[in-house]
C-alpha positions in Angstrom: 76.2 54.6 -11.2 74.6 53.5 -14.4 70.9 53.0 -15.1 69.8 49.7 -16.8 67.0 50.1 -19.3 64.8 47.1 -18.6 62.1 47.9 -21.2 60.6 50.7 -23.2 57.5 51.4 -25.2 54.4 53.6 -25.3 51.6 54.2 -22.8 49.5 55.7 -25.6 49.9 56.7 -29.2 47.5 59.2 -30.6 46.1 59.6 -34.1 46.8 62.9 -35.9 44.0 65.2 -37.1 41.7 64.0 -34.3 40.2 65.7 -31.2 42.7 63.8 -29.1 45.8 64.1 -31.4 48.2 65.2 -28.7 49.0 63.6 -25.3 50.6 65.6 -22.5 51.5 65.5 -18.8 51.9 61.7 -18.1 52.0 60.8 -14.3 52.0 57.4 -12.7 50.9 55.9 -9.4 50.7 52.4 -8.0 47.4 51.1 -6.7 46.7 48.8 -3.7 46.4 46.0 -6.2 50.0 46.7 -7.4 48.7 47.8 -10.7 50.1 50.9 -12.4 47.8 53.7 -13.5 49.0 56.5 -15.7 47.0 59.7 -16.2 47.7 62.1 -19.0 45.8 64.8 -20.9 44.8 64.6 -24.6 44.0 67.6 -26.7 43.3 68.5 -30.3 46.5 70.5 -30.8 49.3 72.1 -28.8 48.1 75.3 -27.2 44.4 74.6 -27.5 42.2 75.0 -24.5 40.7 71.5 -24.6 42.7 69.2 -22.3 40.9 66.0 -21.3 42.4 63.9 -18.5 42.6 60.2 -19.4 43.6 57.1 -17.5 45.5 54.0 -18.7 46.2 51.0 -16.6 49.0 48.3 -16.6 48.7 45.0 -14.8 52.1 43.8 -15.8 54.5 46.4 -14.3 54.3 48.7 -17.3 54.9 46.2 -20.1 51.4 46.8 -21.7 48.8 49.4 -21.2 45.0 49.6 -21.6 43.3 53.0 -22.0 40.2 53.3 -19.8 39.0 56.7 -21.0 38.4 60.2 -19.6 38.1 60.7 -15.9 35.1 63.0 -16.4 33.6 62.4 -19.8 30.7 64.8 -19.3 33.1 67.8 -18.6 35.2 67.5 -21.7 33.4 70.2 -23.7 32.9 72.5 -20.6 36.3 72.5 -18.8 39.9 72.1 -20.0 41.4 70.0 -17.2 45.2 69.5 -16.6 46.4 67.5 -13.6 48.4 64.7 -12.1 47.7 61.5 -10.2 49.2 60.5 -6.9 48.4 58.1 -4.1 48.1 58.1 -0.3 49.6 55.6 2.1 46.0 54.4 2.7 45.7 53.4 -1.0 43.5 56.1 -2.3 44.3 57.9 -5.6 44.2 61.7 -5.9 44.1 63.9 -8.9 45.2 67.6 -8.6 45.6 70.3 -11.2 43.9 73.2 -12.9 40.6 73.6 -14.7 39.9 76.3 -17.3 36.4 77.1 -18.8 36.0 76.5 -22.5 34.2 79.4 -24.0 34.9 78.7 -27.7 36.0 75.6 -29.5 39.6 75.8 -30.6 40.4 78.8 -28.3 43.9 79.2 -26.9 44.9 79.1 -23.2 47.9 81.3 -23.7 48.1 85.1 -24.5 51.3 86.4 -26.1 50.2 89.9 -25.4 50.1 89.4 -21.6 52.4 86.4 -21.4 49.6 84.8 -19.4 47.2 81.9 -19.0 43.4 82.1 -19.4 41.9 82.5 -15.9 41.6 79.1 -14.2 41.0 77.3 -10.9 42.9 74.8 -8.8 41.0 71.6 -7.9 41.4 68.1 -6.5 39.5 64.8 -6.7 39.8 61.4 -5.2 39.3 57.8 -6.2 38.6 55.0 -3.7 38.5 52.2 -6.3 42.0 52.4 -7.9 40.9 55.0 -10.5 37.8 53.3 -11.8 35.6 56.2 -10.6 36.4 59.7 -9.3 34.7 62.3 -7.1 33.6 65.5 -8.8 36.4 68.1 -9.0 36.5 70.2 -5.8 37.9 73.8 -6.1 40.8 74.9 -4.0 40.6 78.7 -3.6 43.7 80.5 -4.9 45.1 82.8 -2.3 46.6 85.5 -4.6 45.5 87.1 -7.9 46.5 85.5 -11.1 46.2 82.2 -13.0 48.0 79.0 -11.9 50.4 76.6 -13.6 50.3 73.4 -11.6 51.8 70.3 -13.3 52.9 68.6 -10.0 50.9 66.0 -8.1 49.3 66.4 -4.7 51.5 65.2 -1.8 49.8 63.3 1.0 52.1 63.0 3.9 52.3 60.1 6.4 50.7 62.4 9.0 47.7 63.1 6.8 48.6 66.6 5.6 47.7 67.4 2.0 50.0 69.7 0.1 49.8 71.2 -3.4 51.9 73.8 -5.1 51.6 76.1 -8.1 53.4 78.9 -10.0 51.4 82.1 -10.2 51.0 83.4 -13.8 49.6 86.5 -15.5 46.1 86.2 -16.9 44.6 87.6 -20.1 43.9 90.9 -18.2 46.9 93.2 -18.5 45.7 95.1 -15.5 45.8 92.2 -13.1 49.0 92.5 -11.0 50.5 89.0 -10.2 53.3 88.3 -7.8 55.2 85.8 -10.0 58.4 85.7 -8.0 57.4 82.7 -6.0 56.0 79.2 -5.9 52.9 79.0 -3.8 52.2 76.0 -1.6 48.9 75.3 0.0 48.3 72.7 2.8 45.2 71.2 4.4 44.9 69.3 7.7 41.2 68.6 7.3 41.2 66.7 4.0 40.6 69.7 1.8 37.9 71.5 3.8 40.2 74.4 4.4 43.7 75.5 3.1 46.5 77.6 4.4 49.4 78.9 2.2 52.9 80.2 2.1 55.8 80.4 -0.4 57.7 77.2 -1.1 60.1 79.3 -3.2 60.6 83.1 -3.0 63.1 84.4 -5.7 65.3 87.4 -5.2 66.3 87.7 -8.9 64.3 90.5 -10.5 61.9 89.5 -13.3 62.1 85.8 -12.5 59.6 83.2 -11.7 58.9 79.5 -11.8 57.2 76.7 -13.6 57.0 72.9 -13.3 56.9 73.0 -9.5 56.7 69.7 -7.5 56.6 68.7 -3.8 57.2 65.3 -2.3 57.7 63.8 1.2 61.0 62.0 1.9 61.1 58.8 4.0 62.2 60.8 7.1 59.3 63.2 6.9 61.1 66.1 5.4 59.4 67.7 2.4 61.3 68.4 -0.8 60.3 70.9 -3.5 61.8 71.6 -6.9 60.9 73.8 -9.9 62.1 75.4 -13.1 63.5 78.9 -12.4 63.8 81.4 -15.3 63.9 85.0 -16.1 60.7 86.1 -17.9 62.3 89.2 -19.4 65.2 87.6 -21.3 64.7 83.8 -21.3 67.6 83.2 -19.0 67.5 79.9 -17.1 68.8 79.5 -13.6 69.9 76.2 -12.1 66.9 74.3 -11.0 66.4 75.1 -7.3 65.3 72.9 -4.5 64.0 73.7 -1.0 63.4 71.6 2.1 60.8 71.9 4.9 61.4 70.4 8.3 57.9 71.2 9.7 55.5 69.5 7.3 55.5 72.5 4.8 54.7 75.3 7.2 58.1 77.0 6.5 60.7 76.4 3.8 64.4 77.0 3.4 65.6 79.7 0.9 66.0 78.3 -2.6 69.2 76.4 -3.1 70.7 75.1 -6.3 70.6 71.5 -7.5 73.4 72.3 -9.9 71.2 71.1 -12.8 69.8 73.3 -15.6 66.8 71.6 -17.1 63.5 72.8 -18.6 61.2 70.9 -16.3 61.3 68.9 -13.2 59.5 66.0 -11.5 60.2 64.4 -8.2 59.8 61.0 -6.6 61.0 59.4 -3.4 63.0 56.2 -3.2 62.5 53.8 -0.3 66.0 54.4 1.0 65.3 58.1 1.5 67.0 59.4 -1.6 65.1 61.5 -4.2 64.7 61.1 -7.9 64.7 64.2 -10.1 63.5 63.7 -13.6 63.8 66.5 -16.1 63.7 67.4 -19.7 66.8 68.7 -21.5 66.3 70.7 -24.7 69.1 73.3 -24.5 72.0 72.3 -22.4 73.8 69.1 -23.3 72.4 65.9 -24.8 68.7 66.2 -25.7 66.2 64.0 -24.0 64.9 62.9 -20.6 67.4 62.8 -17.7 67.1 61.2 -14.3 69.1 62.3 -11.3 69.5 60.6 -7.9 70.2 62.8 -4.9 70.4 62.8 -1.1 69.3 66.4 -0.4 70.5 68.1 2.7 70.5 71.7 4.0 72.9 73.5 1.6 73.8 70.6 -0.6 71.6 68.7 -3.0 73.8 65.6 -2.7 73.8 64.6 -6.3 74.7 60.9 -6.7 73.9 60.2 -10.3 72.7 62.3 -13.3 72.2 60.4 -16.6 70.1 60.5 -19.7 67.5 57.8 -19.9 65.9 58.6 -23.2 67.5 60.4 -26.1 65.6 62.8 -28.4 66.4 62.7 -32.1 65.4 66.3 -32.6 65.3 69.3 -30.2 61.6 70.2 -30.2 58.4 70.0 -32.2 58.9 73.6 -33.4 61.7 76.1 -33.6 60.5 77.9 -30.5 59.1 75.2 -28.2 62.3 75.0 -26.2 61.3 78.4 -24.9 59.1 78.5 -21.8 56.6 80.8 -23.6 55.9 78.4 -26.4 52.2 77.5 -26.4 52.1 78.5 -22.8 53.1 75.1 -21.7 56.6 73.6 -22.0 56.6 70.5 -19.9 58.3 67.2 -20.6 55.1 65.8 -22.1 54.5 68.6 -24.6 57.8 68.0 -26.3 57.6 64.2 -25.9 53.8 64.0 -26.3 53.2 60.2 -26.4 56.1 58.6 -24.6 56.3 58.1 -20.9 59.6 57.3 -19.2 61.1 54.4 -21.2 62.4 52.8 -18.0 59.2 51.2 -16.7 60.7 50.0 -13.5 61.6 53.5 -12.3 57.9 54.1 -11.5 
């Protein structure tokens, strides 16, 4: 199986030495008008606690884009917001992620001393007009101590259950004990009024944890989760695991290997029931963005194709940013800050 590149370009290009010099975390969704919306965060510099979520729109299947501005302009100096857009079968758009208070201009959100994030909150918001306006961010209480890393989008199932996942992180407080050996998933059956939680992944390897966790619903109603699994003590990377749920996310299988070692993951469902796994490759093999197609089953990921779709000329922006710890955030969009997937028709 070979991918055909139908087009490529930029959703946004930022100007250096400005308050929005860096773009990160691009995510796409389709509106009921069959337009594409792409949300991403802009910030003044890598590692700075001043993320501002912005939305761009395309009316021609991704060929050209128009930036429409921040989702919440009045919050940009108060809260650093990182999140992802998704949509429901009813046509509403959702935005899920984390928000972190901004106490001082130019402050960092990552502590090398504790290997932790500045304390933050989970939140969600909704748009009923294809992203033109948004509700105020609504906090989702975190069920365990620690900060949250939550780059994946909210999953809204065909039965109406909402699911969000996150990786627990240390905070700036060295005395806060955090159970990092898991990916937490929360679910709500009353449109966000109340939430239950469990572990989507629970790791047996000592000193290991996760980042870049995602969850999606497949066409047959099964839920699929993925993440980046690594050892925090020595930087070892394990093959990216996946897990399936057959009961709408209430229980999950033990982690199973995809057979892929990549530095971040992102999931999407194809209409025929197969899954797309996009990931960033900065260490193992050809550098760039890769896209895998799989038919995941119990005990076998069912890999059908795994090819590079965009090649990087250089490894990273710095000599250490291939490491998970660099700037506290090593997602696909940090190392490729202004380019979305070059294959527009994969959205």
